[in-house]
DODRENVO-761582 format. One record per atom (N, C-alpha, C): atom name; x, y, z; residue in three letters. Coordinates in Angstrom, 1 decimal. Layout:
CA, X, Y, Z, ala
...
***
This chain:
N, -10.1, -31.6, 3.3, unk
CA, -11.5, -31.3, 3.2, unk
C, -12.2, -32.1, 4.2, unk
N, -11.8, -33.4, 4.4, unk
CA, -12.6, -34.3, 5.3, unk
C, -12.4, -33.8, 6.7, unk
N, -11.3, -33.2, 7.1, unk
CA, -11.1, -32.8, 8.5, unk
C, -12.0, -31.6, 8.8, unk
N, -12.2, -30.7, 7.8, unk
CA, -13.1, -29.6, 8.0, unk
C, -14.5, -30.1, 8.2, unk
N, -15.0, -31.0, 7.4, unk
CA, -16.3, -31.6, 7.6, unk
C, -16.4, -32.3, 8.9, unk
N, -15.4, -33.0, 9.3, unk
CA, -15.4, -33.7, 10.6, unk
C, -15.5, -32.8, 11.7, unk
N, -14.7, -31.7, 11.7, unk
CA, -14.7, -30.8, 12.8, unk
C, -16.0, -29.9, 12.9, unk
N, -16.5, -29.6, 11.7, unk
CA, -17.8, -28.9, 11.7, unk
C, -18.9, -29.7, 12.2, unk
N, -18.9, -31.0, 11.9, unk
CA, -19.9, -32.0, 12.4, unk
C, -19.8, -32.1, 14.0, unk
N, -18.5, -32.1, 14.5, unk
CA, -18.3, -32.1, 15.9, unk
C, -18.8, -30.8, 16.6, unk
N, -18.5, -29.7, 16.0, unk
CA, -19.0, -28.4, 16.5, unk
C, -20.5, -28.3, 16.5, unk
N, -21.1, -28.8, 15.5, unk
CA, -22.6, -28.8, 15.4, unk
C, -23.2, -29.7, 16.5, unk
N, -22.6, -30.9, 16.7, unk
CA, -23.0, -31.8, 17.8, unk
C, -22.8, -31.2, 19.1, unk
N, -21.7, -30.5, 19.3, unk
CA, -21.5, -29.8, 20.6, unk
C, -22.5, -28.7, 20.9, unk
N, -22.9, -28.0, 19.9, unk
CA, -23.9, -26.9, 20.0, unk
C, -25.2, -27.6, 20.4, unk
N, -25.6, -28.6, 19.7, unk
CA, -26.8, -29.3, 20.0, unk
C, -26.8, -29.9, 21.4, unk
N, -25.7, -30.5, 21.8, unk
CA, -25.6, -31.0, 23.2, unk
C, -25.7, -29.9, 24.2, unk
N, -25.1, -28.7, 24.0, unk
CA, -25.1, -27.6, 24.9, unk
C, -26.6, -27.1, 25.1, unk
N, -27.3, -26.9, 24.0, unk
CA, -28.7, -26.4, 24.1, unk
C, -29.6, -27.5, 24.7, unk
N, -29.4, -28.7, 24.4, unk
CA, -30.2, -29.8, 25.0, unk
C, -30.0, -29.9, 26.5, unk
N, -28.7, -29.8, 26.9, unk
CA, -28.3, -29.9, 28.3, unk
C, -28.9, -28.7, 29.1, unk
N, -28.8, -27.5, 28.5, unk
CA, -29.3, -26.3, 29.1, unk
C, -30.8, -26.4, 29.3, unk
N, -31.5, -26.9, 28.3, unk
CA, -33.0, -27.1, 28.4, unk
C, -33.3, -28.1, 29.5, unk
N, -32.5, -29.2, 29.7, unk
CA, -32.8, -30.2, 30.7, unk
C, -32.5, -29.6, 32.1, unk
N, -31.4, -28.7, 32.2, unk
CA, -31.1, -28.1, 33.5, unk
C, -32.3, -27.2, 33.9, unk
N, -32.8, -26.4, 33.0, unk
CA, -33.9, -25.5, 33.3, unk
C, -35.1, -26.3, 33.7, unk
N, -35.4, -27.3, 32.9, unk
CA, -36.6, -28.1, 33.1, unk
C, -36.5, -28.8, 34.5, unk
N, -35.4, -29.4, 34.8, unk
CA, -35.3, -30.1, 36.1, unk
C, -35.2, -29.1, 37.3, unk
N, -34.7, -27.9, 37.0, unk
CA, -34.7, -26.9, 38.0, unk
C, -36.1, -26.4, 38.4, unk
N, -36.9, -26.3, 37.4, unk
CA, -38.3, -26.0, 37.7, unk
C, -39.0, -27.1, 38.5, unk
N, -38.7, -28.3, 38.1, unk
CA, -39.3, -29.5, 38.8, unk
C, -38.9, -29.5, 40.3, unk
N, -37.6, -29.3, 40.5, unk
CA, -37.1, -29.3, 41.9, unk
C, -37.6, -28.1, 42.7, unk
N, -37.7, -27.0, 42.0, unk
CA, -38.2, -25.8, 42.7, unk
C, -39.7, -26.0, 43.1, unk
N, -40.5, -26.7, 42.2, unk
CA, -41.8, -27.0, 42.5, unk
C, -41.9, -27.9, 43.7, unk
N, -41.1, -28.9, 43.7, unk
CA, -41.1, -29.9, 44.8, unk
C, -40.7, -29.2, 46.1, unk
N, -39.8, -28.3, 46.1, unk
CA, -39.4, -27.5, 47.3, unk
C, -40.6, -26.6, 47.8, unk
N, -41.3, -26.0, 46.9, unk
CA, -42.4, -25.1, 47.2, unk
C, -43.6, -26.0, 47.8, unk
N, -43.7, -27.2, 47.3, unk
CA, -44.8, -28.1, 47.8, unk
C, -44.4, -28.6, 49.2, unk
N, -43.2, -28.5, 49.6, unk
CA, -42.8, -29.0, 50.9, unk
C, -42.2, -30.4, 50.9, unk
N, -41.7, -30.8, 49.7, unk
CA, -41.2, -32.2, 49.6, unk
C, -39.9, -32.3, 50.4, unk
N, -39.9, -33.4, 51.2, unk
CA, -38.8, -33.5, 52.1, unk
C, -37.7, -34.5, 51.6, unk
N, -37.8, -35.1, 50.5, unk
CA, -36.8, -36.0, 49.9, unk
C, -36.9, -37.4, 50.4, unk
N, -38.1, -37.8, 50.9, unk
CA, -38.3, -39.1, 51.4, unk
C, -38.3, -40.2, 50.4, unk
N, -38.4, -39.8, 49.1, unk
CA, -38.5, -40.8, 48.1, unk
C, -37.2, -40.9, 47.3, unk
N, -36.1, -40.5, 47.9, unk
CA, -34.8, -40.5, 47.2, unk
C, -34.3, -42.0, 47.0, unk
N, -33.4, -42.2, 46.1, unk
CA, -32.8, -43.5, 45.9, unk
C, -31.6, -43.5, 45.1, unk
N, -30.9, -44.6, 45.0, unk
CA, -29.7, -44.7, 44.2, unk
C, -30.0, -45.5, 42.9, unk
N, -29.3, -45.0, 41.9, unk
CA, -29.4, -45.7, 40.6, unk
C, -28.0, -45.9, 40.1, unk
N, -27.8, -47.0, 39.5, unk
CA, -26.5, -47.3, 38.9, unk
C, -26.6, -47.2, 37.4, unk
N, -25.8, -46.3, 36.8, unk
CA, -25.9, -46.1, 35.3, unk
C, -24.7, -46.7, 34.7, unk
N, -24.9, -47.6, 33.7, unk
CA, -23.9, -48.3, 33.0, unk
C, -23.3, -47.4, 31.9, unk
N, -22.1, -47.1, 32.0, unk
CA, -21.4, -46.2, 31.0, unk
C, -21.1, -46.9, 29.7, unk
N, -21.4, -46.3, 28.6, unk
CA, -21.2, -46.9, 27.3, unk
C, -19.8, -46.7, 26.7, unk
N, -19.1, -45.7, 27.2, unk
CA, -17.8, -45.2, 26.6, unk
C, -16.7, -45.8, 27.5, unk
N, -15.5, -45.9, 26.8, unk
CA, -14.3, -46.3, 27.5, unk
C, -13.3, -45.1, 27.6, unk
N, -13.6, -44.0, 27.0, unk
CA, -12.8, -42.8, 27.0, unk
C, -12.8, -42.2, 28.4, unk
N, -11.7, -42.1, 29.1, unk
CA, -11.7, -41.5, 30.5, unk
C, -12.2, -40.1, 30.5, unk
N, -11.9, -39.2, 29.5, unk
CA, -12.4, -37.9, 29.6, unk
C, -13.9, -37.8, 29.3, unk
N, -14.4, -38.7, 28.5, unk
CA, -15.8, -38.8, 28.3, unk
C, -16.6, -39.2, 29.6, unk
N, -16.0, -40.2, 30.3, unk
CA, -16.6, -40.6, 31.5, unk
C, -16.6, -39.5, 32.6, unk
N, -15.5, -38.8, 32.7, unk
CA, -15.5, -37.7, 33.7, unk
C, -16.5, -36.6, 33.3, unk
N, -16.6, -36.3, 32.0, unk
CA, -17.5, -35.3, 31.6, unk
C, -18.9, -35.7, 31.9, unk
N, -19.3, -37.0, 31.6, unk
CA, -20.6, -37.5, 31.8, unk
C, -20.9, -37.5, 33.3, unk
N, -19.9, -37.9, 34.1, unk
CA, -20.1, -37.9, 35.6, unk
C, -20.4, -36.5, 36.1, unk
N, -19.7, -35.5, 35.6, unk
CA, -20.0, -34.1, 36.0, unk
C, -21.3, -33.6, 35.5, unk
N, -21.6, -33.9, 34.3, unk
CA, -22.9, -33.4, 33.7, unk
C, -24.1, -34.0, 34.5, unk
N, -24.0, -35.2, 34.9, unk
CA, -25.0, -35.8, 35.7, unk
C, -25.2, -35.1, 37.1, unk
N, -24.1, -34.7, 37.6, unk
CA, -24.1, -34.0, 38.9, unk
C, -24.7, -32.5, 38.8, unk
N, -24.5, -32.0, 37.6, unk
CA, -25.0, -30.6, 37.4, unk
C, -26.5, -30.5, 37.2, unk
N, -27.1, -31.6, 37.0, unk
CA, -28.6, -31.6, 36.8, unk
C, -29.3, -31.5, 38.2, unk
N, -30.1, -30.6, 38.4, unk
CA, -30.8, -30.5, 39.7, unk
C, -31.6, -31.8, 40.0, unk
N, -31.5, -32.3, 41.2, unk
CA, -32.3, -33.5, 41.6, unk
C, -31.5, -34.7, 41.5, unk
N, -30.2, -34.6, 41.0, unk
CA, -29.4, -35.8, 40.9, unk
C, -28.0, -35.5, 41.3, unk
N, -27.3, -36.4, 41.9, unk
CA, -25.9, -36.2, 42.3, unk
C, -25.1, -37.5, 42.1, unk
N, -24.0, -37.4, 41.3, unk
CA, -23.2, -38.5, 41.0, unk
C, -22.4, -38.8, 42.3, unk
N, -22.4, -40.0, 42.7, unk
CA, -21.8, -40.4, 44.0, unk
C, -20.4, -41.1, 43.8, unk
N, -20.4, -42.1, 42.9, unk
CA, -19.2, -42.9, 42.8, unk
C, -19.1, -43.4, 41.4, unk
N, -17.8, -43.7, 41.0, unk
CA, -17.5, -44.4, 39.8, unk
C, -16.9, -45.7, 40.1, unk
N, -17.4, -46.8, 39.5, unk
CA, -16.9, -48.2, 39.9, unk
C, -15.4, -48.3, 39.5, unk
N, -14.8, -49.3, 40.1, unk
CA, -13.3, -49.5, 39.9, unk
C, -13.0, -49.8, 38.4, unk
N, -13.9, -50.4, 37.7, unk
CA, -13.7, -50.7, 36.2, unk
C, -14.1, -49.6, 35.3, unk
N, -14.6, -48.5, 35.9, unk
CA, -15.1, -47.3, 35.2, unk
C, -16.2, -47.6, 34.2, unk
N, -17.1, -48.5, 34.6, unk
CA, -18.2, -48.9, 33.8, unk
C, -19.5, -48.5, 34.4, unk
N, -19.6, -48.2, 35.6, unk
CA, -20.8, -47.9, 36.3, unk
C, -20.7, -46.6, 37.2, unk
N, -21.7, -45.7, 37.0, unk
CA, -21.7, -44.5, 37.8, unk
C, -22.9, -44.6, 38.8, unk
N, -22.6, -44.5, 40.1, unk
CA, -23.7, -44.5, 41.1, unk
C, -24.2, -43.1, 41.2, unk
N, -25.6, -42.9, 41.1, unk
CA, -26.2, -41.6, 41.1, unk
C, -27.3, -41.6, 42.2, unk
N, -27.4, -40.6, 43.0, unk
CA, -28.5, -40.4, 44.0, unk
C, -29.5, -39.5, 43.3, unk
N, -30.8, -39.9, 43.3, unk
CA, -31.9, -39.1, 42.8, unk
C, -32.7, -38.6, 43.9, unk
N, -33.1, -37.3, 43.8, unk
CA, -34.0, -36.7, 44.8, unk
C, -35.4, -37.4, 44.8, unk
N, -35.9, -37.8, 43.6, unk
CA, -37.1, -38.4, 43.5, unk
C, -36.9, -39.7, 42.7, unk
N, -36.9, -40.8, 43.4, unk
CA, -36.6, -42.1, 42.8, unk
C, -37.7, -42.5, 41.7, unk
N, -38.9, -42.0, 41.9, unk
CA, -39.9, -42.3, 40.9, unk
C, -39.6, -41.8, 39.5, unk
N, -38.7, -40.8, 39.4, unk
CA, -38.3, -40.2, 38.1, unk
C, -37.1, -41.0, 37.5, unk
N, -36.7, -42.1, 38.0, unk
CA, -35.5, -42.8, 37.5, unk
C, -35.5, -43.2, 36.1, unk
N, -36.7, -43.6, 35.5, unk
CA, -36.8, -43.9, 34.1, unk
C, -36.5, -42.7, 33.2, unk
N, -37.0, -41.5, 33.6, unk
CA, -36.8, -40.3, 32.9, unk
C, -35.3, -39.9, 33.0, unk
N, -34.7, -40.1, 34.2, unk
CA, -33.3, -39.8, 34.4, unk
C, -32.4, -40.7, 33.5, unk
N, -32.7, -42.0, 33.5, unk
CA, -31.9, -42.9, 32.8, unk
C, -32.0, -42.6, 31.3, unk
N, -33.2, -42.3, 30.8, unk
CA, -33.3, -42.0, 29.3, unk
C, -32.6, -40.7, 29.0, unk
N, -32.7, -39.7, 29.8, unk
CA, -32.0, -38.5, 29.6, unk
C, -30.5, -38.6, 29.6, unk
N, -30.0, -39.4, 30.6, unk
CA, -28.6, -39.6, 30.7, unk
C, -28.1, -40.4, 29.5, unk
N, -28.9, -41.3, 29.1, unk
CA, -28.5, -42.1, 27.9, unk
C, -28.4, -41.2, 26.7, unk
N, -29.4, -40.4, 26.5, unk
CA, -29.4, -39.5, 25.4, unk
C, -28.2, -38.5, 25.4, unk
N, -27.9, -38.0, 26.6, unk
CA, -26.7, -37.1, 26.8, unk
C, -25.4, -37.8, 26.5, unk
N, -25.3, -39.0, 26.9, unk
CA, -24.1, -39.8, 26.7, unk
C, -24.0, -40.1, 25.2, unk
N, -25.0, -40.4, 24.5, unk
CA, -25.0, -40.7, 23.0, unk
C, -24.5, -39.4, 22.3, unk
N, -25.0, -38.2, 22.8, unk
CA, -24.6, -37.0, 22.2, unk
C, -23.1, -36.7, 22.4, unk
N, -22.6, -37.1, 23.6, unk
CA, -21.2, -36.9, 23.9, unk
C, -20.4, -37.8, 23.1, unk
N, -20.8, -39.1, 22.9, unk
CA, -20.1, -40.0, 22.0, unk
C, -20.0, -39.5, 20.6, unk
N, -21.1, -38.9, 20.1, unk
CA, -21.1, -38.4, 18.7, unk
C, -20.1, -37.2, 18.7, unk
N, -20.1, -36.3, 19.7, unk
CA, -19.3, -35.1, 19.7, unk
C, -17.8, -35.5, 19.9, unk
N, -17.5, -36.4, 20.8, unk
CA, -16.1, -36.6, 21.1, unk
C, -15.6, -37.9, 20.4, unk
N, -16.4, -38.6, 19.6, unk
CA, -16.0, -39.8, 18.9, unk
C, -15.3, -40.8, 19.8, unk
N, -16.0, -41.0, 20.9, unk
CA, -15.5, -41.9, 22.0, unk
C, -15.6, -43.4, 21.6, unk
N, -14.8, -44.2, 22.2, unk
CA, -14.9, -45.7, 22.0, unk
C, -16.1, -46.2, 22.8, unk
N, -16.9, -47.1, 22.3, unk
CA, -18.1, -47.5, 22.9, unk
C, -18.1, -49.0, 23.3, unk
N, -18.6, -49.3, 24.4, unk
CA, -18.8, -50.7, 24.8, unk
C, -20.1, -51.2, 24.3, unk
N, -20.2, -52.4, 23.7, unk
CA, -21.4, -52.9, 23.1, unk
C, -22.3, -53.5, 24.2, unk
N, -23.6, -53.1, 24.1, unk
CA, -24.7, -53.6, 25.0, unk
C, -24.4, -53.4, 26.5, unk
N, -24.4, -52.2, 26.9, unk
CA, -24.3, -52.0, 28.4, unk
C, -25.6, -52.2, 29.0, unk
N, -25.6, -52.6, 30.3, unk
CA, -26.8, -52.7, 31.1, unk
C, -26.9, -51.7, 32.1, unk
N, -28.1, -51.2, 32.4, unk
CA, -28.3, -50.3, 33.5, unk
C, -29.0, -51.0, 34.6, unk
N, -28.5, -50.9, 35.8, unk
CA, -29.1, -51.5, 37.0, unk
C, -29.7, -50.5, 37.9, unk
N, -30.8, -50.8, 38.5, unk
CA, -31.4, -49.8, 39.4, unk
C, -31.4, -50.5, 40.8, unk
N, -31.1, -49.7, 41.8, unk
CA, -31.2, -50.2, 43.2, unk
C, -31.9, -49.1, 44.1, unk
N, -32.5, -49.6, 45.1, unk
CA, -33.1, -48.6, 46.1, unk
C, -32.2, -48.4, 47.3, unk
***
C-alpha cells in the first residue's frame, strides 16, 4: 500500500511540475517575443552560475536541459564537481527571477524524483 501512495505522490508532483514548466515556457516566450518586437539586441546579456542542490546525475542532467528549454536562457557548462551550472541569460536584469524559478523547478524535481540533496548550496552571479 505504501508503494501505491508513494508512486501516486510522485505522479502528482510530475503533473504539477509539467504544468508549472509549461506555464513558465509560455510566459518567458511572450517576454522574449516582446523584447524582439521592441528591437532588443541582447546588449544586457550575462552569465549566472546556479548551484545545484541535488547529487543525482539524472536529476542534474534533467535540470540542465530544462534550463536550456526556457526562452531567454541557455545552459552553457556543468562544473567538474557537478555542483554548478553556468547559464547565459538574454537579459541579465532578470537574473533574480531566473534564479528563483530555477530553484523552484529544482525543488519540484527533487520532490518528484526523490533525489539526494546537498545542504545549503550557494548561488553565485557573474557578469
